CHARMM internal coordinates of N, CA and C (Angstrom, degrees):
IC EDIT
DIST 1 N 1 CA 1.4528
DIST 1 CA 1 C 1.5283
ANGL 1 N 1 CA 1 C 108.43
DIST 1 C 2 N 1.2850
ANGL 1 CA 1 C 2 N 116.73
DIHE 1 N 1 CA 1 C 2 N 137.44
DIST 2 N 2 CA 1.4607
ANGL 1 C 2 N 2 CA 122.61
DIHE 1 CA 1 C 2 N 2 CA 176.70
DIST 2 CA 2 C 1.5232
ANGL 2 N 2 CA 2 C 107.18
DIHE 1 C 2 N 2 CA 2 C -89.37
DIST 2 C 3 N 1.3135
ANGL 2 CA 2 C 3 N 117.33
DIHE 2 N 2 CA 2 C 3 N 123.35
DIST 3 N 3 CA 1.4658
ANGL 2 C 3 N 3 CA 121.13
DIHE 2 CA 2 C 3 N 3 CA -178.39
DIST 3 CA 3 C 1.5241
ANGL 3 N 3 CA 3 C 110.61
DIHE 2 C 3 N 3 CA 3 C -85.43
DIST 3 C 4 N 1.3202
ANGL 3 CA 3 C 4 N 117.15
DIHE 3 N 3 CA 3 C 4 N 134.43
DIST 4 N 4 CA 1.4599
ANGL 3 C 4 N 4 CA 120.04
DIHE 3 CA 3 C 4 N 4 CA 177.20
DIST 4 CA 4 C 1.5222
ANGL 4 N 4 CA 4 C 110.79
DIHE 3 C 4 N 4 CA 4 C -75.70
DIST 4 C 5 N 1.3137
ANGL 4 CA 4 C 5 N 115.88
DIHE 4 N 4 CA 4 C 5 N 161.73
DIST 5 N 5 CA 1.4613
ANGL 4 C 5 N 5 CA 120.86
DIHE 4 CA 4 C 5 N 5 CA 177.89
DIST 5 CA 5 C 1.5278
ANGL 5 N 5 CA 5 C 109.81
DIHE 4 C 5 N 5 CA 5 C -69.34
DIST 5 C 6 N 1.3170
ANGL 5 CA 5 C 6 N 115.79
DIHE 5 N 5 CA 5 C 6 N 165.90
DIST 6 N 6 CA 1.4647
ANGL 5 C 6 N 6 CA 120.59
DIHE 5 CA 5 C 6 N 6 CA 177.88
DIST 6 CA 6 C 1.5245
ANGL 6 N 6 CA 6 C 110.66
DIHE 5 C 6 N 6 CA 6 C -59.45
DIST 6 C 7 N 1.3310
ANGL 6 CA 6 C 7 N 117.03
DIHE 6 N 6 CA 6 C 7 N -38.19
DIST 7 N 7 CA 1.4732
ANGL 6 C 7 N 7 CA 120.48
DIHE 6 CA 6 C 7 N 7 CA 178.60
DIST 7 CA 7 C 1.5156
ANGL 7 N 7 CA 7 C 111.68
DIHE 6 C 7 N 7 CA 7 C -64.57
DIST 7 C 8 N 1.3313
ANGL 7 CA 7 C 8 N 116.89
DIHE 7 N 7 CA 7 C 8 N -38.51
DIST 8 N 8 CA 1.4695
ANGL 7 C 8 N 8 CA 120.08
DIHE 7 CA 7 C 8 N 8 CA 178.73
DIST 8 CA 8 C 1.5205
ANGL 8 N 8 CA 8 C 109.76
DIHE 7 C 8 N 8 CA 8 C -63.55
DIST 8 C 9 N 1.3447
ANGL 8 CA 8 C 9 N 117.05
DIHE 8 N 8 CA 8 C 9 N -43.49
DIST 9 N 9 CA 1.4685
ANGL 8 C 9 N 9 CA 120.26
DIHE 8 CA 8 C 9 N 9 CA 178.44
DIST 9 CA 9 C 1.5220
ANGL 9 N 9 CA 9 C 110.53
DIHE 8 C 9 N 9 CA 9 C -62.20
DIST 9 C 10 N 1.3255
ANGL 9 CA 9 C 10 N 117.03
DIHE 9 N 9 CA 9 C 10 N -40.85
DIST 10 N 10 CA 1.4627
ANGL 9 C 10 N 10 CA 120.25
DIHE 9 CA 9 C 10 N 10 CA 179.19
DIST 10 CA 10 C 1.5246
ANGL 10 N 10 CA 10 C 111.01
DIHE 9 C 10 N 10 CA 10 C -60.22
DIST 10 C 11 N 1.3436
ANGL 10 CA 10 C 11 N 116.19
DIHE 10 N 10 CA 10 C 11 N -44.01
DIST 11 N 11 CA 1.4749
ANGL 10 C 11 N 11 CA 120.02
DIHE 10 CA 10 C 11 N 11 CA 179.18
DIST 11 CA 11 C 1.5261
ANGL 11 N 11 CA 11 C 110.59
DIHE 10 C 11 N 11 CA 11 C -63.33
DIST 11 C 12 N 1.3403
ANGL 11 CA 11 C 12 N 116.59
DIHE 11 N 11 CA 11 C 12 N -42.55
DIST 12 N 12 CA 1.4612
ANGL 11 C 12 N 12 CA 120.07
DIHE 11 CA 11 C 12 N 12 CA 179.83
DIST 12 CA 12 C 1.5243
ANGL 12 N 12 CA 12 C 109.91
DIHE 11 C 12 N 12 CA 12 C -63.87
DIST 12 C 13 N 1.3286
ANGL 12 CA 12 C 13 N 117.08
DIHE 12 N 12 CA 12 C 13 N -44.28
DIST 13 N 13 CA 1.4641
ANGL 12 C 13 N 13 CA 121.02
DIHE 12 CA 12 C 13 N 13 CA 179.49
DIST 13 CA 13 C 1.5273
ANGL 13 N 13 CA 13 C 111.34
DIHE 12 C 13 N 13 CA 13 C -62.02
DIST 13 C 14 N 1.3355
ANGL 13 CA 13 C 14 N 117.08
DIHE 13 N 13 CA 13 C 14 N -43.14
DIST 14 N 14 CA 1.4559
ANGL 13 C 14 N 14 CA 119.80
DIHE 13 CA 13 C 14 N 14 CA 178.96
DIST 14 CA 14 C 1.5215
ANGL 14 N 14 CA 14 C 111.32
DIHE 13 C 14 N 14 CA 14 C -62.71
DIST 14 C 15 N 1.3138
ANGL 14 CA 14 C 15 N 116.47
DIHE 14 N 14 CA 14 C 15 N -42.00
DIST 15 N 15 CA 1.4647
ANGL 14 C 15 N 15 CA 119.51
DIHE 14 CA 14 C 15 N 15 CA 177.31
DIST 15 CA 15 C 1.5213
ANGL 15 N 15 CA 15 C 109.94
DIHE 14 C 15 N 15 CA 15 C -61.89
DIST 15 C 16 N 1.3182
ANGL 15 CA 15 C 16 N 117.14
DIHE 15 N 15 CA 15 C 16 N -42.61
DIST 16 N 16 CA 1.4653
ANGL 15 C 16 N 16 CA 121.26
DIHE 15 CA 15 C 16 N 16 CA -179.99
DIST 16 CA 16 C 1.5259
ANGL 16 N 16 CA 16 C 110.62
DIHE 15 C 16 N 16 CA 16 C -65.44
DIST 16 C 17 N 1.3223
ANGL 16 CA 16 C 17 N 117.91
DIHE 16 N 16 CA 16 C 17 N -41.45
DIST 17 N 17 CA 1.4597
ANGL 16 C 17 N 17 CA 120.67
DIHE 16 CA 16 C 17 N 17 CA -179.82
DIST 17 CA 17 C 1.5243
ANGL 17 N 17 CA 17 C 110.80
DIHE 16 C 17 N 17 CA 17 C -64.93
DIST 17 C 18 N 1.3163
ANGL 17 CA 17 C 18 N 117.30
DIHE 17 N 17 CA 17 C 18 N -41.66
DIST 18 N 18 CA 1.4584
ANGL 17 C 18 N 18 CA 120.65
DIHE 17 CA 17 C 18 N 18 CA 179.26
DIST 18 CA 18 C 1.5189
ANGL 18 N 18 CA 18 C 111.70
DIHE 17 C 18 N 18 CA 18 C -65.86
DIST 18 C 19 N 1.3319
ANGL 18 CA 18 C 19 N 117.74
DIHE 18 N 18 CA 18 C 19 N -28.07
DIST 19 N 19 CA 1.4599
ANGL 18 C 19 N 19 CA 121.74
DIHE 18 CA 18 C 19 N 19 CA -179.45
DIST 19 CA 19 C 1.5287
ANGL 19 N 19 CA 19 C 111.68
DIHE 18 C 19 N 19 CA 19 C -93.80
DIST 19 C 20 N 1.3515
ANGL 19 CA 19 C 20 N 117.16
DIHE 19 N 19 CA 19 C 20 N 4.05
DIST 20 N 20 CA 1.4536
ANGL 19 C 20 N 20 CA 122.83
DIHE 19 CA 19 C 20 N 20 CA -178.03
DIST 20 CA 20 C 1.5294
ANGL 20 N 20 CA 20 C 111.31
DIHE 19 C 20 N 20 CA 20 C 56.71
DIST 20 C 21 N 1.2957
ANGL 20 CA 20 C 21 N 115.24
DIHE 20 N 20 CA 20 C 21 N 49.57
DIST 21 N 21 CA 1.4626
ANGL 20 C 21 N 21 CA 123.00
DIHE 20 CA 20 C 21 N 21 CA 179.50
DIST 21 CA 21 C 1.5189
ANGL 21 N 21 CA 21 C 107.97
DIHE 20 C 21 N 21 CA 21 C -115.37
DIST 21 C 22 N 1.3427
ANGL 21 CA 21 C 22 N 116.83
DIHE 21 N 21 CA 21 C 22 N 137.09
DIST 22 N 22 CA 1.4621
ANGL 21 C 22 N 22 CA 120.30
DIHE 21 CA 21 C 22 N 22 CA 173.79
DIST 22 CA 22 C 1.5118
ANGL 22 N 22 CA 22 C 108.37
DIHE 21 C 22 N 22 CA 22 C -82.75
DIST 22 C 23 N 1.3287
ANGL 22 CA 22 C 23 N 116.94
DIHE 22 N 22 CA 22 C 23 N 136.90
DIST 23 N 23 CA 1.4569
ANGL 22 C 23 N 23 CA 121.58
DIHE 22 CA 22 C 23 N 23 CA -176.46
DIST 23 CA 23 C 1.5155
ANGL 23 N 23 CA 23 C 108.92
DIHE 22 C 23 N 23 CA 23 C -131.50
DIST 23 C 24 N 1.3452
ANGL 23 CA 23 C 24 N 116.97
DIHE 23 N 23 CA 23 C 24 N 126.31
DIST 24 N 24 CA 1.4633
ANGL 23 C 24 N 24 CA 122.20
DIHE 23 CA 23 C 24 N 24 CA 179.32
DIST 24 CA 24 C 1.5172
ANGL 24 N 24 CA 24 C 109.35
DIHE 23 C 24 N 24 CA 24 C -137.53
DIST 24 C 25 N 1.3344
ANGL 24 CA 24 C 25 N 116.02
DIHE 24 N 24 CA 24 C 25 N 147.28
DIST 25 N 25 CA 1.4597
ANGL 24 C 25 N 25 CA 121.51
DIHE 24 CA 24 C 25 N 25 CA 178.73
DIST 25 CA 25 C 1.5278
ANGL 25 N 25 CA 25 C 109.30
DIHE 24 C 25 N 25 CA 25 C -109.93
DIST 25 C 26 N 1.3366
ANGL 25 CA 25 C 26 N 116.38
DIHE 25 N 25 CA 25 C 26 N 131.41
DIST 26 N 26 CA 1.4532
ANGL 25 C 26 N 26 CA 123.79
DIHE 25 CA 25 C 26 N 26 CA 176.89
DIST 26 CA 26 C 1.5181
ANGL 26 N 26 CA 26 C 108.80
DIHE 25 C 26 N 26 CA 26 C -134.20
DIST 26 C 27 N 1.3212
ANGL 26 CA 26 C 27 N 116.96
DIHE 26 N 26 CA 26 C 27 N 175.28
DIST 27 N 27 CA 1.4739
ANGL 26 C 27 N 27 CA 120.12
DIHE 26 CA 26 C 27 N 27 CA 176.45
DIST 27 CA 27 C 1.5197
ANGL 27 N 27 CA 27 C 111.20
DIHE 26 C 27 N 27 CA 27 C -60.37
DIST 27 C 28 N 1.3233
ANGL 27 CA 27 C 28 N 116.91
DIHE 27 N 27 CA 27 C 28 N -28.74
DIST 28 N 28 CA 1.4680
ANGL 27 C 28 N 28 CA 121.09
DIHE 27 CA 27 C 28 N 28 CA -179.56
DIST 28 CA 28 C 1.5220
ANGL 28 N 28 CA 28 C 112.32
DIHE 27 C 28 N 28 CA 28 C -80.25
DIST 28 C 29 N 1.3297
ANGL 28 CA 28 C 29 N 117.69
DIHE 28 N 28 CA 28 C 29 N 1.57
DIST 29 N 29 CA 1.4573
ANGL 28 C 29 N 29 CA 121.65
DIHE 28 CA 28 C 29 N 29 CA 179.39
DIST 29 CA 29 C 1.5176
ANGL 29 N 29 CA 29 C 110.94
DIHE 28 C 29 N 29 CA 29 C 119.73
DIST 29 C 30 N 1.3020
ANGL 29 CA 29 C 30 N 115.32
DIHE 29 N 29 CA 29 C 30 N -165.15
DIST 30 N 30 CA 1.4593
ANGL 29 C 30 N 30 CA 122.31
DIHE 29 CA 29 C 30 N 30 CA 178.19
DIST 30 CA 30 C 1.5208
ANGL 30 N 30 CA 30 C 107.72
DIHE 29 C 30 N 30 CA 30 C -94.38
DIST 30 C 31 N 1.3256
ANGL 30 CA 30 C 31 N 116.08
DIHE 30 N 30 CA 30 C 31 N 133.46
DIST 31 N 31 CA 1.4585
ANGL 30 C 31 N 31 CA 121.73
DIHE 30 CA 30 C 31 N 31 CA 178.27
DIST 31 CA 31 C 1.5158
ANGL 31 N 31 CA 31 C 109.03
DIHE 30 C 31 N 31 CA 31 C -114.87
DIST 31 C 32 N 1.3269
ANGL 31 CA 31 C 32 N 115.97
DIHE 31 N 31 CA 31 C 32 N 136.37
DIST 32 N 32 CA 1.4580
ANGL 31 C 32 N 32 CA 121.74
DIHE 31 CA 31 C 32 N 32 CA 175.59
DIST 32 CA 32 C 1.5190
ANGL 32 N 32 CA 32 C 108.22
DIHE 31 C 32 N 32 CA 32 C -126.83
DIST 32 C 33 N 1.3398
ANGL 32 CA 32 C 33 N 116.19
DIHE 32 N 32 CA 32 C 33 N 144.52
DIST 33 N 33 CA 1.4558
ANGL 32 C 33 N 33 CA 121.06
DIHE 32 CA 32 C 33 N 33 CA 178.50
DIST 33 CA 33 C 1.5175
ANGL 33 N 33 CA 33 C 108.02
DIHE 32 C 33 N 33 CA 33 C -126.11
DIST 33 C 34 N 1.3216
ANGL 33 CA 33 C 34 N 115.00
DIHE 33 N 33 CA 33 C 34 N 134.32
DIST 34 N 34 CA 1.4551
ANGL 33 C 34 N 34 CA 121.60
DIHE 33 CA 33 C 34 N 34 CA 177.28
DIST 34 CA 34 C 1.5183
ANGL 34 N 34 CA 34 C 107.49
DIHE 33 C 34 N 34 CA 34 C -140.66
DIST 34 C 35 N 1.3174
ANGL 34 CA 34 C 35 N 117.17
DIHE 34 N 34 CA 34 C 35 N 108.33
DIST 35 N 35 CA 1.4647
ANGL 34 C 35 N 35 CA 122.95
DIHE 34 CA 34 C 35 N 35 CA -175.79
DIST 35 CA 35 C 1.5167
ANGL 35 N 35 CA 35 C 109.97
DIHE 34 C 35 N 35 CA 35 C 53.77
DIST 35 C 36 N 1.3357
ANGL 35 CA 35 C 36 N 118.93
DIHE 35 N 35 CA 35 C 36 N -110.39
DIST 36 N 36 CA 1.4673
ANGL 35 C 36 N 36 CA 121.62
DIHE 35 CA 35 C 36 N 36 CA -177.07
DIST 36 CA 36 C 1.5211
ANGL 36 N 36 CA 36 C 112.95
DIHE 35 C 36 N 36 CA 36 C -106.57
DIST 36 C 37 N 1.3061
ANGL 36 CA 36 C 37 N 117.73
DIHE 36 N 36 CA 36 C 37 N 21.20
DIST 37 N 37 CA 1.4648
ANGL 36 C 37 N 37 CA 121.66
DIHE 36 CA 36 C 37 N 37 CA 178.23
DIST 37 CA 37 C 1.5243
ANGL 37 N 37 CA 37 C 109.88
DIHE 36 C 37 N 37 CA 37 C -118.66
DIST 37 C 38 N 1.3284
ANGL 37 CA 37 C 38 N 115.01
DIHE 37 N 37 CA 37 C 38 N 141.45
DIST 38 N 38 CA 1.4596
ANGL 37 C 38 N 38 CA 121.95
DIHE 37 CA 37 C 38 N 38 CA 173.87
DIST 38 CA 38 C 1.5215
ANGL 38 N 38 CA 38 C 107.11
DIHE 37 C 38 N 38 CA 38 C -121.52
DIST 38 C 39 N 1.3193
ANGL 38 CA 38 C 39 N 116.62
DIHE 38 N 38 CA 38 C 39 N 135.40
DIST 39 N 39 CA 1.4593
ANGL 38 C 39 N 39 CA 122.11
DIHE 38 CA 38 C 39 N 39 CA -178.88
DIST 39 CA 39 C 1.5197
ANGL 39 N 39 CA 39 C 108.29
DIHE 38 C 39 N 39 CA 39 C -122.06
DIST 39 C 40 N 1.3328
ANGL 39 CA 39 C 40 N 116.36
DIHE 39 N 39 CA 39 C 40 N 129.75
DIST 40 N 40 CA 1.4607
ANGL 39 C 40 N 40 CA 121.86
DIHE 39 CA 39 C 40 N 40 CA 175.93
DIST 40 CA 40 C 1.5144
ANGL 40 N 40 CA 40 C 108.16
DIHE 39 C 40 N 40 CA 40 C -112.57
DIST 40 C 41 N 1.3335
ANGL 40 CA 40 C 41 N 115.97
DIHE 40 N 40 CA 40 C 41 N 124.75
DIST 41 N 41 CA 1.4586
ANGL 40 C 41 N 41 CA 122.53
DIHE 40 CA 40 C 41 N 41 CA 176.82
DIST 41 CA 41 C 1.5208
ANGL 41 N 41 CA 41 C 106.57
DIHE 40 C 41 N 41 CA 41 C -114.90
DIST 41 C 42 N 1.3294
ANGL 41 CA 41 C 42 N 116.26
DIHE 41 N 41 CA 41 C 42 N 112.32
DIST 42 N 42 CA 1.4671
ANGL 41 C 42 N 42 CA 120.40
DIHE 41 CA 41 C 42 N 42 CA -177.00
DIST 42 CA 42 C 1.5244
ANGL 42 N 42 CA 42 C 112.15
DIHE 41 C 42 N 42 CA 42 C -72.64
DIST 42 C 43 N 1.3352
ANGL 42 CA 42 C 43 N 117.86
DIHE 42 N 42 CA 42 C 43 N -35.16
DIST 43 N 43 CA 1.4634
ANGL 42 C 43 N 43 CA 121.14
DIHE 42 CA 42 C 43 N 43 CA -175.88
DIST 43 CA 43 C 1.5161
ANGL 43 N 43 CA 43 C 110.73
DIHE 42 C 43 N 43 CA 43 C -134.89
DIST 43 C 44 N 1.3442
ANGL 43 CA 43 C 44 N 115.62
DIHE 43 N 43 CA 43 C 44 N 135.19
DIST 44 N 44 CA 1.4643
ANGL 43 C 44 N 44 CA 122.66
DIHE 43 CA 43 C 44 N 44 CA 173.24
DIST 44 CA 44 C 1.5200
ANGL 44 N 44 CA 44 C 106.33
DIHE 43 C 44 N 44 CA 44 C -124.61
DIST 44 C 45 N 1.3098
ANGL 44 CA 44 C 45 N 116.01
DIHE 44 N 44 CA 44 C 45 N 119.04
DIST 45 N 45 CA 1.4620
ANGL 44 C 45 N 45 CA 120.84
DIHE 44 CA 44 C 45 N 45 CA -179.53
DIST 45 CA 45 C 1.5240
ANGL 45 N 45 CA 45 C 110.45
DIHE 44 C 45 N 45 CA 45 C -80.96
DIST 45 C 46 N 1.3319
ANGL 45 CA 45 C 46 N 118.13
DIHE 45 N 45 CA 45 C 46 N 161.27
DIST 46 N 46 CA 1.4789
ANGL 45 C 46 N 46 CA 121.07
DIHE 45 CA 45 C 46 N 46 CA -179.81
DIST 46 CA 46 C 1.5266
ANGL 46 N 46 CA 46 C 114.58
DIHE 45 C 46 N 46 CA 46 C -54.73
DIST 46 C 47 N 1.3360
ANGL 46 CA 46 C 47 N 117.67
DIHE 46 N 46 CA 46 C 47 N -28.44
DIST 47 N 47 CA 1.4714
ANGL 46 C 47 N 47 CA 119.78
DIHE 46 CA 46 C 47 N 47 CA 178.73
DIST 47 CA 47 C 1.5284
ANGL 47 N 47 CA 47 C 111.76
DIHE 46 C 47 N 47 CA 47 C -87.66
DIST 47 C 48 N 1.3296
ANGL 47 CA 47 C 48 N 117.84
DIHE 47 N 47 CA 47 C 48 N 13.62
DIST 48 N 48 CA 1.4725
ANGL 47 C 48 N 48 CA 127.66
DIHE 47 CA 47 C 48 N 48 CA -179.13
DIST 48 CA 48 C 1.5226
ANGL 48 N 48 CA 48 C 113.78
DIHE 47 C 48 N 48 CA 48 C 71.80
DIST 48 C 49 N 1.3372
ANGL 48 CA 48 C 49 N 118.28
DIHE 48 N 48 CA 48 C 49 N 14.28
DIST 49 N 49 CA 1.4609
ANGL 48 C 49 N 49 CA 121.24
DIHE 48 CA 48 C 49 N 49 CA 172.55
DIST 49 CA 49 C 1.5207
ANGL 49 N 49 CA 49 C 108.08
DIHE 48 C 49 N 49 CA 49 C -67.25
DIST 49 C 50 N 1.3313
ANGL 49 CA 49 C 50 N 116.74
DIHE 49 N 49 CA 49 C 50 N 133.20
DIST 50 N 50 CA 1.4535
ANGL 49 C 50 N 50 CA 122.18
DIHE 49 CA 49 C 50 N 50 CA -179.47
DIST 50 CA 50 C 1.5253
ANGL 50 N 50 CA 50 C 109.88
DIHE 49 C 50 N 50 CA 50 C -101.84
DIST 50 C 51 N 1.3387
ANGL 50 CA 50 C 51 N 116.70
DIHE 50 N 50 CA 50 C 51 N 133.74
DIST 51 N 51 CA 1.4640
ANGL 50 C 51 N 51 CA 122.14
DIHE 50 CA 50 C 51 N 51 CA -179.80
DIST 51 CA 51 C 1.5290
ANGL 51 N 51 CA 51 C 110.36
DIHE 50 C 51 N 51 CA 51 C -126.73
DIST 51 C 52 N 1.3286
ANGL 51 CA 51 C 52 N 115.86
DIHE 51 N 51 CA 51 C 52 N 154.57
DIST 52 N 52 CA 1.4700
ANGL 51 C 52 N 52 CA 122.26
DIHE 51 CA 51 C 52 N 52 CA 177.04
DIST 52 CA 52 C 1.5240
ANGL 52 N 52 CA 52 C 111.20
DIHE 51 C 52 N 52 CA 52 C 55.34
DIST 52 C 53 N 1.3212
ANGL 52 CA 52 C 53 N 115.46
DIHE 52 N 52 CA 52 C 53 N 64.12
DIST 53 N 53 CA 1.4641
ANGL 52 C 53 N 53 CA 122.70
DIHE 52 CA 52 C 53 N 53 CA -176.54
DIST 53 CA 53 C 1.5264
ANGL 53 N 53 CA 53 C 109.69
DIHE 52 C 53 N 53 CA 53 C -98.67
DIST 53 C 54 N 1.3372
ANGL 53 CA 53 C 54 N 115.72
DIHE 53 N 53 CA 53 C 54 N 132.20
DIST 54 N 54 CA 1.4666
ANGL 53 C 54 N 54 CA 121.94
DIHE 53 CA 53 C 54 N 54 CA 174.23
DIST 54 CA 54 C 1.5202
ANGL 54 N 54 CA 54 C 107.58
DIHE 53 C 54 N 54 CA 54 C -125.11
DIST 54 C 55 N 1.3392
ANGL 54 CA 54 C 55 N 116.52
DIHE 54 N 54 CA 54 C 55 N 132.43
DIST 55 N 55 CA 1.4615
ANGL 54 C 55 N 55 CA 121.48
DIHE 54 CA 54 C 55 N 55 CA 179.61
DIST 55 CA 55 C 1.5254
ANGL 55 N 55 CA 55 C 108.26
DIHE 54 C 55 N 55 CA 55 C -114.32
DIST 55 C 56 N 1.3309
ANGL 55 CA 55 C 56 N 115.77
DIHE 55 N 55 CA 55 C 56 N 128.57
DIST 56 N 56 CA 1.4647
ANGL 55 C 56 N 56 CA 122.50
DIHE 55 CA 55 C 56 N 56 CA 177.22
DIST 56 CA 56 C 1.5138
ANGL 56 N 56 CA 56 C 107.61
DIHE 55 C 56 N 56 CA 56 C -111.91
DIST 56 C 57 N 1.3418
ANGL 56 CA 56 C 57 N 116.96
DIHE 56 N 56 CA 56 C 57 N 124.33
DIST 57 N 57 CA 1.4589
ANGL 56 C 57 N 57 CA 121.31
DIHE 56 CA 56 C 57 N 57 CA 179.18
DIST 57 CA 57 C 1.5167
ANGL 57 N 57 CA 57 C 109.03
DIHE 56 C 57 N 57 CA 57 C -113.37
DIST 57 C 58 N 1.3408
ANGL 57 CA 57 C 58 N 115.79
DIHE 57 N 57 CA 57 C 58 N 135.55
DIST 58 N 58 CA 1.4546
ANGL 57 C 58 N 58 CA 122.03
DIHE 57 CA 57 C 58 N 58 CA -178.83
DIST 58 CA 58 C 1.5208
ANGL 58 N 58 CA 58 C 110.18
DIHE 57 C 58 N 58 CA 58 C -118.95
DIST 58 C 59 N 1.3481
ANGL 58 CA 58 C 59 N 115.95
DIHE 58 N 58 CA 58 C 59 N 151.51
DIST 59 N 59 CA 1.4606
ANGL 58 C 59 N 59 CA 119.84
DIHE 58 CA 58 C 59 N 59 CA 176.45
DIST 59 CA 59 C 1.5342
ANGL 59 N 59 CA 59 C 108.89
DIHE 58 C 59 N 59 CA 59 C -81.51
DIST 59 C 60 N 1.3369
ANGL 59 CA 59 C 60 N 116.31
DIHE 59 N 59 CA 59 C 60 N -175.64
DIST 60 N 60 CA 1.4701
ANGL 59 C 60 N 60 CA 120.02
DIHE 59 CA 59 C 60 N 60 CA -176.30
DIST 60 CA 60 C 1.5348
ANGL 60 N 60 CA 60 C 113.01
DIHE 59 C 60 N 60 CA 60 C -65.31
DIST 60 C 61 N 1.3318
ANGL 60 CA 60 C 61 N 118.39
DIHE 60 N 60 CA 60 C 61 N -17.79
DIST 61 N 61 CA 1.4650
ANGL 60 C 61 N 61 CA 122.43
DIHE 60 CA 60 C 61 N 61 CA 175.44
DIST 61 CA 61 C 1.5399
ANGL 61 N 61 CA 61 C 111.52
DIHE 60 C 61 N 61 CA 61 C -95.63
DIST 61 C 62 N 1.3083
ANGL 61 CA 61 C 62 N 116.38
DIHE 61 N 61 CA 61 C 62 N 7.67
DIST 62 N 62 CA 1.4612
ANGL 61 C 62 N 62 CA 124.74
DIHE 61 CA 61 C 62 N 62 CA -178.78
DIST 62 CA 62 C 1.5288
ANGL 62 N 62 CA 62 C 112.69
DIHE 61 C 62 N 62 CA 62 C 61.04
DIST 62 C 63 N 1.3239
ANGL 62 CA 62 C 63 N 115.29
DIHE 62 N 62 CA 62 C 63 N 36.62
DIST 63 N 63 CA 1.4576
ANGL 62 C 63 N 63 CA 120.98
DIHE 62 CA 62 C 63 N 63 CA 168.71
DIST 63 CA 63 C 1.5338
ANGL 63 N 63 CA 63 C 107.19
DIHE 62 C 63 N 63 CA 63 C -92.99
DIST 63 C 64 N 1.3283
ANGL 63 CA 63 C 64 N 116.12
DIHE 63 N 63 CA 63 C 64 N 137.83
DIST 64 N 64 CA 1.4555
ANGL 63 C 64 N 64 CA 119.68
DIHE 63 CA 63 C 64 N 64 CA -178.03
DIST 64 CA 64 C 1.5217
ANGL 64 N 64 CA 64 C 110.44
DIHE 63 C 64 N 64 CA 64 C -60.51
DIST 64 C 65 N 1.3364
ANGL 64 CA 64 C 65 N 115.93
DIHE 64 N 64 CA 64 C 65 N 126.34
DIST 65 N 65 CA 1.4661
ANGL 64 C 65 N 65 CA 122.39
DIHE 64 CA 64 C 65 N 65 CA -178.47
DIST 65 CA 65 C 1.5142
ANGL 65 N 65 CA 65 C 111.59
DIHE 64 C 65 N 65 CA 65 C -105.02
DIST 65 C 66 N 1.3186
ANGL 65 CA 65 C 66 N 116.88
DIHE 65 N 65 CA 65 C 66 N -40.80
DIST 66 N 66 CA 1.4829
ANGL 65 C 66 N 66 CA 119.85
DIHE 65 CA 65 C 66 N 66 CA -176.99
DIST 66 CA 66 C 1.5162
ANGL 66 N 66 CA 66 C 109.45
DIHE 65 C 66 N 66 CA 66 C -154.26
END
COOR INIT
IC SEED 1 N 1 CA 1 C
IC BUILD
């Protein structure tokens, strides 16, 4: 995985904060949560380009929907 610069992370975090999204980094990539959706981004390039994105959507009982 190519690690983004500190400035790139700051921009991503600010965007996430403004959108009221939780953002966490793990070995499996960056995870974001917004209401009932979870997004996994495996790679973030220095220019903040996101690669290998998977979106998990859950219903109101938190059963996987898509």
